mmCIF file of the N, C-alpha and C atoms, coordinates in Angstrom:
data_MODEL
# 
_entry.id   MODEL 
# 
loop_
_atom_site.group_PDB 
_atom_site.id 
_atom_site.type_symbol 
_atom_site.label_atom_id 
_atom_site.label_alt_id 
_atom_site.label_comp_id 
_atom_site.label_asym_id 
_atom_site.label_entity_id 
_atom_site.label_seq_id 
_atom_site.pdbx_PDB_ins_code 
_atom_site.Cartn_x 
_atom_site.Cartn_y 
_atom_site.Cartn_z 
_atom_site.occupancy 
_atom_site.B_iso_or_equiv 
_atom_site.pdbx_formal_charge 
_atom_site.auth_seq_id 
_atom_site.auth_comp_id 
_atom_site.auth_asym_id 
_atom_site.auth_atom_id 
_atom_site.pdbx_PDB_model_num 
ATOM 1   N N  . MET A 1 1  ? 3.690   -10.454 -8.291  1.00 0.00 ? 1  MET A N  1 
ATOM 2   C CA . MET A 1 1  ? 3.819   -10.412 -7.118  1.00 0.00 ? 1  MET A CA 1 
ATOM 3   C C  . MET A 1 1  ? 4.050   -8.963  -6.545  1.00 0.00 ? 1  MET A C  1 
ATOM 4   N N  . LYS A 1 2  ? 5.101   -8.001  -6.959  1.00 0.00 ? 2  LYS A N  1 
ATOM 5   C CA . LYS A 1 2  ? 5.306   -6.921  -6.962  1.00 0.00 ? 2  LYS A CA 1 
ATOM 6   C C  . LYS A 1 2  ? 3.885   -6.165  -6.774  1.00 0.00 ? 2  LYS A C  1 
ATOM 7   N N  . ALA A 1 3  ? 3.213   -6.426  -7.583  1.00 0.00 ? 3  ALA A N  1 
ATOM 8   C CA . ALA A 1 3  ? 1.910   -5.647  -7.574  1.00 0.00 ? 3  ALA A CA 1 
ATOM 9   C C  . ALA A 1 3  ? 0.920   -5.953  -6.455  1.00 0.00 ? 3  ALA A C  1 
ATOM 10  N N  . VAL A 1 4  ? 1.141   -6.914  -5.759  1.00 0.00 ? 4  VAL A N  1 
ATOM 11  C CA . VAL A 1 4  ? 0.342   -7.659  -4.649  1.00 0.00 ? 4  VAL A CA 1 
ATOM 12  C C  . VAL A 1 4  ? 0.729   -6.701  -3.964  1.00 0.00 ? 4  VAL A C  1 
ATOM 13  N N  . ARG A 1 5  ? 1.883   -6.703  -3.145  1.00 0.00 ? 5  ARG A N  1 
ATOM 14  C CA . ARG A 1 5  ? 2.756   -5.960  -2.292  1.00 0.00 ? 5  ARG A CA 1 
ATOM 15  C C  . ARG A 1 5  ? 2.717   -4.253  -2.222  1.00 0.00 ? 5  ARG A C  1 
ATOM 16  N N  . ALA A 1 6  ? 2.863   -4.050  -3.399  1.00 0.00 ? 6  ALA A N  1 
ATOM 17  C CA . ALA A 1 6  ? 2.894   -2.719  -3.843  1.00 0.00 ? 6  ALA A CA 1 
ATOM 18  C C  . ALA A 1 6  ? 3.408   -1.888  -2.845  1.00 0.00 ? 6  ALA A C  1 
ATOM 19  N N  . GLN A 1 7  ? 4.630   -2.054  -2.284  1.00 0.00 ? 7  GLN A N  1 
ATOM 20  C CA . GLN A 1 7  ? 5.421   -1.179  -1.879  1.00 0.00 ? 7  GLN A CA 1 
ATOM 21  C C  . GLN A 1 7  ? 6.474   -0.362  -2.273  1.00 0.00 ? 7  GLN A C  1 
ATOM 22  N N  . ARG A 1 8  ? 6.758   0.702   -1.409  1.00 0.00 ? 8  ARG A N  1 
ATOM 23  C CA . ARG A 1 8  ? 7.443   1.696   -2.256  1.00 0.00 ? 8  ARG A CA 1 
ATOM 24  C C  . ARG A 1 8  ? 8.756   1.013   -3.461  1.00 0.00 ? 8  ARG A C  1 
ATOM 25  N N  . HIS A 1 9  ? 9.527   0.273   -3.057  1.00 0.00 ? 9  HIS A N  1 
ATOM 26  C CA . HIS A 1 9  ? 10.317  -0.298  -3.654  1.00 0.00 ? 9  HIS A CA 1 
ATOM 27  C C  . HIS A 1 9  ? 9.362   -0.943  -4.879  1.00 0.00 ? 9  HIS A C  1 
ATOM 28  N N  . ASP A 1 10 ? 8.804   -1.869  -4.644  1.00 0.00 ? 10 ASP A N  1 
ATOM 29  C CA . ASP A 1 10 ? 8.409   -2.795  -5.336  1.00 0.00 ? 10 ASP A CA 1 
ATOM 30  C C  . ASP A 1 10 ? 8.126   -2.062  -6.562  1.00 0.00 ? 10 ASP A C  1 
ATOM 31  N N  . VAL A 1 11 ? 7.233   -0.829  -6.340  1.00 0.00 ? 11 VAL A N  1 
ATOM 32  C CA . VAL A 1 11 ? 6.579   0.284   -7.349  1.00 0.00 ? 11 VAL A CA 1 
ATOM 33  C C  . VAL A 1 11 ? 7.649   0.840   -8.167  1.00 0.00 ? 11 VAL A C  1 
ATOM 34  N N  . ASP A 1 12 ? 8.593   1.332   -7.228  1.00 0.00 ? 12 ASP A N  1 
ATOM 35  C CA . ASP A 1 12 ? 9.736   1.683   -8.423  1.00 0.00 ? 12 ASP A CA 1 
ATOM 36  C C  . ASP A 1 12 ? 10.402  1.052   -8.928  1.00 0.00 ? 12 ASP A C  1 
ATOM 37  N N  . VAL A 1 13 ? 10.529  -0.396  -8.971  1.00 0.00 ? 13 VAL A N  1 
ATOM 38  C CA . VAL A 1 13 ? 10.893  -1.257  -9.856  1.00 0.00 ? 13 VAL A CA 1 
ATOM 39  C C  . VAL A 1 13 ? 9.843   -1.800  -10.932 1.00 0.00 ? 13 VAL A C  1 
ATOM 40  N N  . ILE A 1 14 ? 8.790   -1.622  -10.919 1.00 0.00 ? 14 ILE A N  1 
ATOM 41  C CA . ILE A 1 14 ? 7.412   -1.902  -11.767 1.00 0.00 ? 14 ILE A CA 1 
ATOM 42  C C  . ILE A 1 14 ? 8.011   -0.681  -12.487 1.00 0.00 ? 14 ILE A C  1 
ATOM 43  N N  . GLU A 1 15 ? 7.972   0.613   -12.366 1.00 0.00 ? 15 GLU A N  1 
ATOM 44  C CA . GLU A 1 15 ? 8.339   2.105   -12.978 1.00 0.00 ? 15 GLU A CA 1 
ATOM 45  C C  . GLU A 1 15 ? 9.286   1.776   -13.778 1.00 0.00 ? 15 GLU A C  1 
ATOM 46  N N  . GLU A 1 16 ? 10.904  1.195   -13.190 1.00 0.00 ? 16 GLU A N  1 
ATOM 47  C CA . GLU A 1 16 ? 11.864  1.348   -13.990 1.00 0.00 ? 16 GLU A CA 1 
ATOM 48  C C  . GLU A 1 16 ? 11.838  0.169   -15.127 1.00 0.00 ? 16 GLU A C  1 
ATOM 49  N N  . MET A 1 17 ? 10.901  -1.181  -15.177 1.00 0.00 ? 17 MET A N  1 
ATOM 50  C CA . MET A 1 17 ? 10.730  -1.880  -15.953 1.00 0.00 ? 17 MET A CA 1 
ATOM 51  C C  . MET A 1 17 ? 10.108  -1.537  -17.258 1.00 0.00 ? 17 MET A C  1 
ATOM 52  N N  . HIS A 1 18 ? 8.709   -0.499  -16.711 1.00 0.00 ? 18 HIS A N  1 
ATOM 53  C CA . HIS A 1 18 ? 8.041   0.093   -17.806 1.00 0.00 ? 18 HIS A CA 1 
ATOM 54  C C  . HIS A 1 18 ? 8.981   1.072   -18.673 1.00 0.00 ? 18 HIS A C  1 
ATOM 55  N N  . GLU A 1 19 ? 9.567   1.578   -17.883 1.00 0.00 ? 19 GLU A N  1 
ATOM 56  C CA . GLU A 1 19 ? 10.533  2.753   -18.575 1.00 0.00 ? 19 GLU A CA 1 
ATOM 57  C C  . GLU A 1 19 ? 11.743  2.202   -19.440 1.00 0.00 ? 19 GLU A C  1 
ATOM 58  N N  . ALA A 1 20 ? 12.029  0.812   -19.472 1.00 0.00 ? 20 ALA A N  1 
ATOM 59  C CA . ALA A 1 20 ? 12.915  0.162   -19.957 1.00 0.00 ? 20 ALA A CA 1 
ATOM 60  C C  . ALA A 1 20 ? 12.067  -0.359  -21.344 1.00 0.00 ? 20 ALA A C  1 
ATOM 61  N N  . GLN A 1 21 ? 11.232  -1.214  -20.969 1.00 0.00 ? 21 GLN A N  1 
ATOM 62  C CA . GLN A 1 21 ? 10.209  -1.591  -21.706 1.00 0.00 ? 21 GLN A CA 1 
ATOM 63  C C  . GLN A 1 21 ? 8.949   -1.485  -21.722 1.00 0.00 ? 21 GLN A C  1 
ATOM 64  N N  . PRO A 1 22 ? 8.188   -0.389  -22.153 1.00 0.00 ? 22 PRO A N  1 
ATOM 65  C CA . PRO A 1 22 ? 6.826   -0.205  -21.574 1.00 0.00 ? 22 PRO A CA 1 
ATOM 66  C C  . PRO A 1 22 ? 5.755   -1.439  -21.847 1.00 0.00 ? 22 PRO A C  1 
ATOM 67  N N  . PHE A 1 23 ? 4.920   -1.344  -20.820 1.00 0.00 ? 23 PHE A N  1 
ATOM 68  C CA . PHE A 1 23 ? 4.048   -2.317  -20.484 1.00 0.00 ? 23 PHE A CA 1 
ATOM 69  C C  . PHE A 1 23 ? 2.783   -1.698  -21.441 1.00 0.00 ? 23 PHE A C  1 
ATOM 70  N N  . ASP A 1 24 ? 1.922   -2.829  -21.886 1.00 0.00 ? 24 ASP A N  1 
ATOM 71  C CA . ASP A 1 24 ? 0.667   -2.335  -22.569 1.00 0.00 ? 24 ASP A CA 1 
ATOM 72  C C  . ASP A 1 24 ? -0.726  -2.323  -21.227 1.00 0.00 ? 24 ASP A C  1 
ATOM 73  N N  . LEU A 1 25 ? -1.160  -1.208  -21.361 1.00 0.00 ? 25 LEU A N  1 
ATOM 74  C CA . LEU A 1 25 ? -2.000  -0.827  -20.304 1.00 0.00 ? 25 LEU A CA 1 
ATOM 75  C C  . LEU A 1 25 ? -3.339  -2.069  -20.607 1.00 0.00 ? 25 LEU A C  1 
ATOM 76  N N  . ASP A 1 26 ? -3.718  -2.067  -21.641 1.00 0.00 ? 26 ASP A N  1 
ATOM 77  C CA . ASP A 1 26 ? -4.375  -3.064  -21.780 1.00 0.00 ? 26 ASP A CA 1 
ATOM 78  C C  . ASP A 1 26 ? -4.256  -4.563  -21.118 1.00 0.00 ? 26 ASP A C  1 
ATOM 79  N N  . THR A 1 27 ? -3.082  -4.924  -21.819 1.00 0.00 ? 27 THR A N  1 
ATOM 80  C CA . THR A 1 27 ? -2.739  -6.076  -21.371 1.00 0.00 ? 27 THR A CA 1 
ATOM 81  C C  . THR A 1 27 ? -2.557  -6.379  -19.564 1.00 0.00 ? 27 THR A C  1 
ATOM 82  N N  . LEU A 1 28 ? -1.941  -5.116  -18.926 1.00 0.00 ? 28 LEU A N  1 
ATOM 83  C CA . LEU A 1 28 ? -2.255  -5.338  -17.313 1.00 0.00 ? 28 LEU A CA 1 
ATOM 84  C C  . LEU A 1 28 ? -3.642  -5.202  -17.011 1.00 0.00 ? 28 LEU A C  1 
ATOM 85  N N  . VAL A 1 29 ? -4.174  -4.615  -17.298 1.00 0.00 ? 29 VAL A N  1 
ATOM 86  C CA . VAL A 1 29 ? -5.781  -4.655  -16.944 1.00 0.00 ? 29 VAL A CA 1 
ATOM 87  C C  . VAL A 1 29 ? -6.437  -5.895  -17.145 1.00 0.00 ? 29 VAL A C  1 
ATOM 88  N N  . GLU A 1 30 ? -6.337  -6.653  -18.369 1.00 0.00 ? 30 GLU A N  1 
ATOM 89  C CA . GLU A 1 30 ? -6.769  -7.689  -18.610 1.00 0.00 ? 30 GLU A CA 1 
ATOM 90  C C  . GLU A 1 30 ? -6.247  -9.150  -17.431 1.00 0.00 ? 30 GLU A C  1 
ATOM 91  N N  . ARG A 1 31 ? -4.774  -9.046  -17.101 1.00 0.00 ? 31 ARG A N  1 
ATOM 92  C CA . ARG A 1 31 ? -4.107  -9.950  -16.258 1.00 0.00 ? 31 ARG A CA 1 
ATOM 93  C C  . ARG A 1 31 ? -4.589  -9.717  -14.985 1.00 0.00 ? 31 ARG A C  1 
ATOM 94  N N  . PHE A 1 32 ? -4.683  -8.682  -14.631 1.00 0.00 ? 32 PHE A N  1 
ATOM 95  C CA . PHE A 1 32 ? -5.594  -8.104  -13.410 1.00 0.00 ? 32 PHE A CA 1 
ATOM 96  C C  . PHE A 1 32 ? -6.874  -8.821  -12.976 1.00 0.00 ? 32 PHE A C  1 
ATOM 97  N N  . ASP A 1 33 ? -7.769  -8.276  -14.222 1.00 0.00 ? 33 ASP A N  1 
ATOM 98  C CA . ASP A 1 33 ? -9.065  -8.917  -13.976 1.00 0.00 ? 33 ASP A CA 1 
ATOM 99  C C  . ASP A 1 33 ? -9.225  -10.326 -14.099 1.00 0.00 ? 33 ASP A C  1 
ATOM 100 N N  . ASN A 1 34 ? -8.284  -11.025 -14.827 1.00 0.00 ? 34 ASN A N  1 
ATOM 101 C CA . ASN A 1 34 ? -8.210  -12.611 -15.061 1.00 0.00 ? 34 ASN A CA 1 
ATOM 102 C C  . ASN A 1 34 ? -7.698  -13.326 -14.044 1.00 0.00 ? 34 ASN A C  1 
ATOM 103 N N  . GLU A 1 35 ? -6.601  -13.030 -13.729 1.00 0.00 ? 35 GLU A N  1 
ATOM 104 C CA . GLU A 1 35 ? -5.623  -13.807 -12.889 1.00 0.00 ? 35 GLU A CA 1 
ATOM 105 C C  . GLU A 1 35 ? -5.350  -13.425 -11.290 1.00 0.00 ? 35 GLU A C  1 
ATOM 106 N N  . MET A 1 36 ? -5.403  -12.421 -11.233 1.00 0.00 ? 36 MET A N  1 
ATOM 107 C CA . MET A 1 36 ? -5.242  -11.888 -9.587  1.00 0.00 ? 36 MET A CA 1 
ATOM 108 C C  . MET A 1 36 ? -6.433  -11.755 -8.745  1.00 0.00 ? 36 MET A C  1 
ATOM 109 N N  . GLY A 1 37 ? -7.313  -12.473 -9.284  1.00 0.00 ? 37 GLY A N  1 
ATOM 110 C CA . GLY A 1 37 ? -8.884  -12.855 -8.261  1.00 0.00 ? 37 GLY A CA 1 
ATOM 111 C C  . GLY A 1 37 ? -8.266  -13.460 -7.067  1.00 0.00 ? 37 GLY A C  1 
ATOM 112 N N  . GLN A 1 38 ? -7.706  -14.473 -7.247  1.00 0.00 ? 38 GLN A N  1 
ATOM 113 C CA . GLN A 1 38 ? -7.242  -15.079 -5.969  1.00 0.00 ? 38 GLN A CA 1 
ATOM 114 C C  . GLN A 1 38 ? -6.161  -14.610 -4.799  1.00 0.00 ? 38 GLN A C  1 
ATOM 115 N N  . ALA A 1 39 ? -5.760  -13.371 -5.151  1.00 0.00 ? 39 ALA A N  1 
ATOM 116 C CA . ALA A 1 39 ? -4.969  -12.812 -4.110  1.00 0.00 ? 39 ALA A CA 1 
ATOM 117 C C  . ALA A 1 39 ? -5.138  -12.807 -2.737  1.00 0.00 ? 39 ALA A C  1 
ATOM 118 N N  . MET A 1 40 ? -4.241  -12.962 -2.155  1.00 0.00 ? 40 MET A N  1 
ATOM 119 C CA . MET A 1 40 ? -4.479  -13.012 -0.417  1.00 0.00 ? 40 MET A CA 1 
ATOM 120 C C  . MET A 1 40 ? -4.810  -11.514 0.124   1.00 0.00 ? 40 MET A C  1 
ATOM 121 N N  . ILE A 1 41 ? -5.579  -10.840 -0.761  1.00 0.00 ? 41 ILE A N  1 
ATOM 122 C CA . ILE A 1 41 ? -5.712  -9.417  0.061   1.00 0.00 ? 41 ILE A CA 1 
ATOM 123 C C  . ILE A 1 41 ? -7.174  -9.240  0.112   1.00 0.00 ? 41 ILE A C  1 
ATOM 124 N N  . ASP A 1 42 ? -7.569  -8.036  0.870   1.00 0.00 ? 42 ASP A N  1 
ATOM 125 C CA . ASP A 1 42 ? -8.441  -7.102  0.600   1.00 0.00 ? 42 ASP A CA 1 
ATOM 126 C C  . ASP A 1 42 ? -8.589  -6.991  -0.687  1.00 0.00 ? 42 ASP A C  1 
ATOM 127 N N  . PRO A 1 43 ? -9.827  -7.325  -1.837  1.00 0.00 ? 43 PRO A N  1 
ATOM 128 C CA . PRO A 1 43 ? -9.643  -6.958  -3.132  1.00 0.00 ? 43 PRO A CA 1 
ATOM 129 C C  . PRO A 1 43 ? -9.857  -5.244  -3.322  1.00 0.00 ? 43 PRO A C  1 
ATOM 130 N N  . ARG A 1 44 ? -10.549 -4.654  -2.543  1.00 0.00 ? 44 ARG A N  1 
ATOM 131 C CA . ARG A 1 44 ? -10.321 -2.976  -2.456  1.00 0.00 ? 44 ARG A CA 1 
ATOM 132 C C  . ARG A 1 44 ? -9.207  -2.623  -2.551  1.00 0.00 ? 44 ARG A C  1 
ATOM 133 N N  . GLN A 1 45 ? -8.693  -3.027  -1.391  1.00 0.00 ? 45 GLN A N  1 
ATOM 134 C CA . GLN A 1 45 ? -7.302  -2.454  -1.182  1.00 0.00 ? 45 GLN A CA 1 
ATOM 135 C C  . GLN A 1 45 ? -6.163  -3.097  -2.510  1.00 0.00 ? 45 GLN A C  1 
ATOM 136 N N  . PHE A 1 46 ? -6.670  -4.106  -3.002  1.00 0.00 ? 46 PHE A N  1 
ATOM 137 C CA . PHE A 1 46 ? -5.870  -4.738  -4.144  1.00 0.00 ? 46 PHE A CA 1 
ATOM 138 C C  . PHE A 1 46 ? -6.016  -3.682  -5.367  1.00 0.00 ? 46 PHE A C  1 
ATOM 139 N N  . GLU A 1 47 ? -7.237  -3.693  -5.435  1.00 0.00 ? 47 GLU A N  1 
ATOM 140 C CA . GLU A 1 47 ? -7.346  -2.662  -6.528  1.00 0.00 ? 47 GLU A CA 1 
ATOM 141 C C  . GLU A 1 47 ? -7.031  -1.099  -6.767  1.00 0.00 ? 47 GLU A C  1 
ATOM 142 N N  . LEU A 1 48 ? -6.937  -0.488  -5.457  1.00 0.00 ? 48 LEU A N  1 
ATOM 143 C CA . LEU A 1 48 ? -6.554  0.446   -5.074  1.00 0.00 ? 48 LEU A CA 1 
ATOM 144 C C  . LEU A 1 48 ? -4.840  0.585   -5.633  1.00 0.00 ? 48 LEU A C  1 
ATOM 145 N N  . GLN A 1 49 ? -4.303  -0.185  -5.229  1.00 0.00 ? 49 GLN A N  1 
ATOM 146 C CA . GLN A 1 49 ? -2.869  -0.630  -5.584  1.00 0.00 ? 49 GLN A CA 1 
ATOM 147 C C  . GLN A 1 49 ? -2.676  -0.924  -6.722  1.00 0.00 ? 49 GLN A C  1 
ATOM 148 N N  . PHE A 1 50 ? -3.530  -1.401  -7.378  1.00 0.00 ? 50 PHE A N  1 
ATOM 149 C CA . PHE A 1 50 ? -3.173  -1.943  -8.912  1.00 0.00 ? 50 PHE A CA 1 
ATOM 150 C C  . PHE A 1 50 ? -3.744  -0.467  -9.461  1.00 0.00 ? 50 PHE A C  1 
ATOM 151 N N  . LEU A 1 51 ? -4.373  0.299   -9.094  1.00 0.00 ? 51 LEU A N  1 
ATOM 152 C CA . LEU A 1 51 ? -4.881  1.958   -9.799  1.00 0.00 ? 51 LEU A CA 1 
ATOM 153 C C  . LEU A 1 51 ? -3.587  2.878   -9.658  1.00 0.00 ? 51 LEU A C  1 
ATOM 154 N N  . TYR A 1 52 ? -2.883  2.802   -8.398  1.00 0.00 ? 52 TYR A N  1 
ATOM 155 C CA . TYR A 1 52 ? -2.098  3.450   -8.135  1.00 0.00 ? 52 TYR A CA 1 
ATOM 156 C C  . TYR A 1 52 ? -0.768  3.127   -9.027  1.00 0.00 ? 52 TYR A C  1 
ATOM 157 N N  . ILE A 1 53 ? -0.243  2.119   -9.373  1.00 0.00 ? 53 ILE A N  1 
ATOM 158 C CA . ILE A 1 53 ? 0.387   1.588   -9.937  1.00 0.00 ? 53 ILE A CA 1 
ATOM 159 C C  . ILE A 1 53 ? 0.228   1.962   -11.639 1.00 0.00 ? 53 ILE A C  1 
ATOM 160 N N  . VAL A 1 54 ? -1.072  1.922   -12.126 1.00 0.00 ? 54 VAL A N  1 
ATOM 161 C CA . VAL A 1 54 ? -1.181  2.218   -13.502 1.00 0.00 ? 54 VAL A CA 1 
ATOM 162 C C  . VAL A 1 54 ? -1.076  3.785   -13.361 1.00 0.00 ? 54 VAL A C  1 
ATOM 163 N N  . GLU A 1 55 ? -1.417  4.592   -12.378 1.00 0.00 ? 55 GLU A N  1 
ATOM 164 C CA . GLU A 1 55 ? -1.395  5.767   -12.453 1.00 0.00 ? 55 GLU A CA 1 
ATOM 165 C C  . GLU A 1 55 ? -0.118  6.251   -12.636 1.00 0.00 ? 55 GLU A C  1 
ATOM 166 N N  . ARG A 1 56 ? 0.963   5.573   -11.657 1.00 0.00 ? 56 ARG A N  1 
ATOM 167 C CA . ARG A 1 56 ? 2.676   5.890   -12.005 1.00 0.00 ? 56 ARG A CA 1 
ATOM 168 C C  . ARG A 1 56 ? 2.858   5.485   -13.282 1.00 0.00 ? 56 ARG A C  1 
ATOM 169 N N  . LEU A 1 57 ? 2.252   4.600   -13.896 1.00 0.00 ? 57 LEU A N  1 
ATOM 170 C CA . LEU A 1 57 ? 3.082   4.077   -15.249 1.00 0.00 ? 57 LEU A CA 1 
ATOM 171 C C  . LEU A 1 57 ? 2.484   4.898   -16.405 1.00 0.00 ? 57 LEU A C  1 
ATOM 172 N N  . PHE A 1 58 ? 1.130   5.458   -16.466 1.00 0.00 ? 58 PHE A N  1 
ATOM 173 C CA . PHE A 1 58 ? 0.435   5.818   -17.294 1.00 0.00 ? 58 PHE A CA 1 
ATOM 174 C C  . PHE A 1 58 ? -0.472  6.954   -17.318 1.00 0.00 ? 58 PHE A C  1 
ATOM 175 N N  . GLY A 1 59 ? -0.292  7.623   -16.070 1.00 0.00 ? 59 GLY A N  1 
ATOM 176 C CA . GLY A 1 59 ? -0.995  9.173   -15.699 1.00 0.00 ? 59 GLY A CA 1 
ATOM 177 C C  . GLY A 1 59 ? -2.361  8.574   -15.164 1.00 0.00 ? 59 GLY A C  1 
ATOM 178 N N  . ALA A 1 60 ? -2.899  9.895   -14.752 1.00 0.00 ? 60 ALA A N  1 
ATOM 179 C CA . ALA A 1 60 ? -3.909  9.787   -13.574 1.00 0.00 ? 60 ALA A CA 1 
ATOM 180 C C  . ALA A 1 60 ? -5.177  9.767   -14.728 1.00 0.00 ? 60 ALA A C  1 
ATOM 181 N N  . LYS A 1 61 ? -5.338  10.274  -15.593 1.00 0.00 ? 61 LYS A N  1 
ATOM 182 C CA . LYS A 1 61 ? -6.317  10.107  -16.678 1.00 0.00 ? 61 LYS A CA 1 
ATOM 183 C C  . LYS A 1 61 ? -6.405  8.503   -16.955 1.00 0.00 ? 61 LYS A C  1 
ATOM 184 N N  . SER A 1 62 ? -5.607  7.892   -17.071 1.00 0.00 ? 62 SER A N  1 
ATOM 185 C CA . SER A 1 62 ? -5.310  6.250   -17.228 1.00 0.00 ? 62 SER A CA 1 
ATOM 186 C C  . SER A 1 62 ? -6.201  5.415   -16.301 1.00 0.00 ? 62 SER A C  1 
ATOM 187 N N  . ALA A 1 63 ? -5.496  5.868   -15.096 1.00 0.00 ? 63 ALA A N  1 
ATOM 188 C CA . ALA A 1 63 ? -5.949  5.281   -13.926 1.00 0.00 ? 63 ALA A CA 1 
ATOM 189 C C  . ALA A 1 63 ? -7.468  5.706   -13.573 1.00 0.00 ? 63 ALA A C  1 
ATOM 190 N N  . GLN A 1 64 ? -7.768  6.720   -13.944 1.00 0.00 ? 64 GLN A N  1 
ATOM 191 C CA . GLN A 1 64 ? -9.063  7.288   -13.550 1.00 0.00 ? 64 GLN A CA 1 
ATOM 192 C C  . GLN A 1 64 ? -10.000 6.230   -14.455 1.00 0.00 ? 64 GLN A C  1 
ATOM 193 N N  . HIS A 1 65 ? -9.796  6.292   -15.628 1.00 0.00 ? 65 HIS A N  1 
ATOM 194 C CA . HIS A 1 65 ? -10.275 5.548   -17.189 1.00 0.00 ? 65 HIS A CA 1 
ATOM 195 C C  . HIS A 1 65 ? -10.366 3.803   -16.444 1.00 0.00 ? 65 HIS A C  1 
ATOM 196 N N  . VAL A 1 66 ? -9.383  3.392   -15.925 1.00 0.00 ? 66 VAL A N  1 
ATOM 197 C CA . VAL A 1 66 ? -9.275  1.960   -15.827 1.00 0.00 ? 66 VAL A CA 1 
ATOM 198 C C  . VAL A 1 66 ? -10.268 1.857   -14.727 1.00 0.00 ? 66 VAL A C  1 
ATOM 199 N N  . GLY A 1 67 ? -10.315 2.900   -13.379 1.00 0.00 ? 67 GLY A N  1 
ATOM 200 C CA . GLY A 1 67 ? -11.332 2.429   -12.110 1.00 0.00 ? 67 GLY A CA 1 
ATOM 201 C C  . GLY A 1 67 ? -12.523 2.827   -12.391 1.00 0.00 ? 67 GLY A C  1 
ATOM 202 N N  . ALA A 1 68 ? -12.872 3.429   -13.709 1.00 0.00 ? 68 ALA A N  1 
ATOM 203 C CA . ALA A 1 68 ? -14.278 3.954   -13.807 1.00 0.00 ? 68 ALA A CA 1 
ATOM 204 C C  . ALA A 1 68 ? -14.775 2.470   -14.685 1.00 0.00 ? 68 ALA A C  1 
ATOM 205 N N  . LYS A 1 69 ? -14.288 1.771   -15.444 1.00 0.00 ? 69 LYS A N  1 
ATOM 206 C CA . LYS A 1 69 ? -14.583 0.517   -15.823 1.00 0.00 ? 69 LYS A CA 1 
ATOM 207 C C  . LYS A 1 69 ? -15.451 -0.250  -14.548 1.00 0.00 ? 69 LYS A C  1 
ATOM 208 N N  . GLY A 1 70 ? -14.793 -0.203  -13.482 1.00 0.00 ? 70 GLY A N  1 
ATOM 209 C CA . GLY A 1 70 ? -15.202 -1.470  -12.458 1.00 0.00 ? 70 GLY A CA 1 
ATOM 210 C C  . GLY A 1 70 ? -14.394 -2.699  -13.071 1.00 0.00 ? 70 GLY A C  1 
ATOM 211 N N  . ARG A 1 71 ? -14.119 -3.564  -11.752 1.00 0.00 ? 71 ARG A N  1 
ATOM 212 C CA . ARG A 1 71 ? -13.471 -4.638  -11.913 1.00 0.00 ? 71 ARG A CA 1 
ATOM 213 C C  . ARG A 1 71 ? -14.539 -5.707  -11.700 1.00 0.00 ? 71 ARG A C  1 
ATOM 214 N N  . PRO A 1 72 ? -14.373 -7.046  -12.165 1.00 0.00 ? 72 PRO A N  1 
ATOM 215 C CA . PRO A 1 72 ? -14.857 -8.231  -11.887 1.00 0.00 ? 72 PRO A CA 1 
ATOM 216 C C  . PRO A 1 72 ? -14.878 -8.675  -9.884  1.00 0.00 ? 72 PRO A C  1 
ATOM 217 N N  . LYS A 1 73 ? -15.644 -8.727  -9.502  1.00 0.00 ? 73 LYS A N  1 
ATOM 218 C CA . LYS A 1 73 ? -15.529 -9.172  -7.873  1.00 0.00 ? 73 LYS A CA 1 
ATOM 219 C C  . LYS A 1 73 ? -14.765 -10.383 -7.880  1.00 0.00 ? 73 LYS A C  1 
ATOM 220 N N  . MET A 1 74 ? -13.659 -9.688  -6.923  1.00 0.00 ? 74 MET A N  1 
ATOM 221 C CA . MET A 1 74 ? -12.693 -10.729 -6.355  1.00 0.00 ? 74 MET A CA 1 
ATOM 222 C C  . MET A 1 74 ? -12.992 -11.111 -5.028  1.00 0.00 ? 74 MET A C  1 
ATOM 223 N N  . THR A 1 75 ? -12.382 -12.420 -4.663  1.00 0.00 ? 75 THR A N  1 
ATOM 224 C CA . THR A 1 75 ? -13.016 -13.065 -3.675  1.00 0.00 ? 75 THR A CA 1 
ATOM 225 C C  . THR A 1 75 ? -11.463 -13.689 -3.231  1.00 0.00 ? 75 THR A C  1 
ATOM 226 N N  . ARG A 1 76 ? -11.593 -13.616 -1.542  1.00 0.00 ? 76 ARG A N  1 
ATOM 227 C CA . ARG A 1 76 ? -10.147 -14.060 -1.269  1.00 0.00 ? 76 ARG A CA 1 
ATOM 228 C C  . ARG A 1 76 ? -10.051 -15.554 -1.193  1.00 0.00 ? 76 ARG A C  1 
ATOM 229 N N  . ARG A 1 77 ? -9.200  -16.226 -1.524  1.00 0.00 ? 77 ARG A N  1 
ATOM 230 C CA . ARG A 1 77 ? -8.974  -17.873 -1.762  1.00 0.00 ? 77 ARG A CA 1 
ATOM 231 C C  . ARG A 1 77 ? -9.374  -18.295 -0.501  1.00 0.00 ? 77 ARG A C  1 
ATOM 232 N N  . GLY A 1 78 ? -10.535 -19.246 -0.669  1.00 0.00 ? 78 GLY A N  1 
ATOM 233 C CA . GLY A 1 78 ? -10.703 -19.853 0.393   1.00 0.00 ? 78 GLY A CA 1 
ATOM 234 C C  . GLY A 1 78 ? -12.252 -19.583 0.971   1.00 0.00 ? 78 GLY A C  1 
ATOM 235 N N  . SER A 1 79 ? -12.691 -18.550 0.042   1.00 0.00 ? 79 SER A N  1 
ATOM 236 C CA . SER A 1 79 ? -13.516 -17.887 0.818   1.00 0.00 ? 79 SER A CA 1 
ATOM 237 C C  . SER A 1 79 ? -14.565 -17.391 -0.582  1.00 0.00 ? 79 SER A C  1 
ATOM 238 N N  . ASP A 1 80 ? -16.056 -17.527 -0.212  1.00 0.00 ? 80 ASP A N  1 
ATOM 239 C CA . ASP A 1 80 ? -16.674 -17.181 -1.435  1.00 0.00 ? 80 ASP A CA 1 
ATOM 240 C C  . ASP A 1 80 ? -17.743 -15.676 -1.079  1.00 0.00 ? 80 ASP A C  1 
ATOM 241 N N  . LYS A 1 81 ? -17.070 -15.062 0.233   1.00 0.00 ? 81 LYS A N  1 
ATOM 242 C CA . LYS A 1 81 ? -17.671 -14.107 0.346   1.00 0.00 ? 81 LYS A CA 1 
ATOM 243 C C  . LYS A 1 81 ? -16.745 -13.047 1.028   1.00 0.00 ? 81 LYS A C  1 
ATOM 244 N N  . LEU A 1 82 ? -16.894 -11.778 0.853   1.00 0.00 ? 82 LEU A N  1 
ATOM 245 C CA . LEU A 1 82 ? -15.838 -10.705 1.593   1.00 0.00 ? 82 LEU A CA 1 
ATOM 246 C C  . LEU A 1 82 ? -16.655 -10.558 2.912   1.00 0.00 ? 82 LEU A C  1 
# 
C-alpha cells in the first residue's frame, strides 16, 4: 500500500526497510507486474511512482532498466479501458 501512495514518508519507510533487510529487485518487479494491476490509480502514475521507489532503493540504472522493459497493461478496477 505504501508503494501505491508513494508519499514522501511512505517512501522513506520503504527505504528504511530496504536498508534493514534488502529487497530483491526481481521480486519487487514481479509483484508489481502480477499483483498491482488492480490498484485504484492511473497506471501511468503508479508506474512512475514504482520506478521512483526502484531508483531510491537500487539506483537510477536499475530504474531505467526496469522502465525499459515495459509493464503489462494495467487497468483500473471495474474498468477494462483507461
